[in-house]
C-alpha positions in Angstrom: 8.2 -15.9 2.2 9.1 -13.7 4.9 6.5 -10.7 5.9 9.1 -8.1 4.7 8.9 -9.6 1.2 5.1 -9.8 1.5 5.1 -6.2 1.8 7.7 -5.2 -0.8 5.7 -7.8 -3.0 2.3 -5.9 -1.9 3.5 -2.4 -2.8 4.5 -3.4 -6.3 1.2 -5.1 -6.5 -0.4 -1.9 -5.6 1.9 0.1 -8.0 0.9 -2.2 -10.7 -2.9 -1.7 -9.5 -2.4 1.9 -9.6 -1.2 2.0 -13.3 -3.9 -0.6 -14.5 -7.0 1.8 -12.8 -4.9 4.7 -14.7 -4.7 3.0 -18.0 -8.5 1.9 -17.9 -10.1 4.7 -16.5 -11.4 7.0 -19.3 -11.3 10.3 -16.7 -7.7 9.1 -15.0 -4.8 11.6 -15.1 -1.1 10.7 -14.7 -1.6 13.8 -11.9 -3.9 11.4 -10.0 -1.9 8.5 -10.6 1.4 10.5 -9.0 -0.7 11.4 -6.3 -1.2 7.8 -5.4 1.9 6.2 -6.3 4.4 8.7 -5.3 4.2 8.0 -1.7 4.0 4.4 -2.0 7.3 4.9 -4.0 9.0 7.0 -0.8 8.0 4.1 1.5 9.7 1.2 -0.7 13.6 2.2 0.4 12.6 2.0 4.2 11.1 -0.8 3.3 14.0 -2.8 2.1 16.4 -1.8 4.6 13.7 -2.5 7.1 13.5 0.6 8.7 10.4 1.0 11.4 9.9 4.5 10.7 9.1 3.6 6.7 6.9 1.0 8.1 4.8 3.0 10.0 4.7 5.5 7.2 3.4 2.6 4.9 0.8 1.5 7.9 -0.5 5.0 7.6 -0.4 4.9 3.6 -2.5 1.8 3.4 -5.2 3.1 5.4 -5.6 6.1 2.3 -5.4 3.0 0.0 -7.9 1.4 1.3 -10.2 3.9 1.7 -9.3 4.8 -2.1 -10.0 0.6 -3.0 -13.5 1.3 -1.5 -14.3 4.3 -3.3 -13.3 2.6 -6.5 -15.3 -0.3 -5.8 -18.2 1.9 -6.4 -17.2 2.6 -10.1 -20.1 1.9 -12.2 -17.4 0.6 -14.9 -17.4 -3.2 -14.0 -13.9 -3.9 -14.6 -13.1 -0.5 -12.5 -15.4 -1.9 -9.6 -13.7 -5.4 -9.5 -9.9 -3.8 -9.7 -11.5 -1.4 -6.5 -12.5 -4.8 -4.5 -9.0 -6.0 -5.7 -7.0 -2.8 -4.6 -9.2 -2.8 -1.2 -8.1 -6.5 -0.7 -4.5 -6.3 -1.2 -4.7 -3.0 1.3 -6.3 -4.7 3.7 -4.0 -8.0 3.9 -0.8 -5.6 3.6 -1.8 -3.9 6.7 -3.3 -7.3 8.7 1.1 -8.4 7.4 2.2 -5.0 8.9 0.8 -5.3 12.2 1.8 -8.6 12.3 5.2 -7.6 11.7 4.8 -4.8 13.8 3.9 -6.6 16.9 6.8 -9.5 16.4 9.3 -6.6 16.2 11.4 -6.5 19.7 11.2 -3.1 21.0 14.7 -1.1 21.2 15.3 -0.8 24.7 16.5 3.2 25.3 19.9 2.9 27.1 20.8 6.3 29.0 24.1 7.1 29.8 
């Protein structure tokens, strides 16, 4: 399985985790869910087309998702706390995969006329 496929699968898992957290959280709202999901959905087409700019934005977003997972890990409800740990682990793993993918890419040479 290549790294691009892992990133797309991770993005889908993040979307599912956010949906599950919304469904289980009594204080969850559709607005909060949209604020978490829309930025991720905007990067998915670029991930599919393997555009470097989308991958860079995904890395930036993953740091916020990592922070959100850490905050969710302190939730008093045990199931939401477990989902917070899962969200933290998934965001961290996706960030590591993204870093290795970006590091292995060959830099584009700028040719001047």
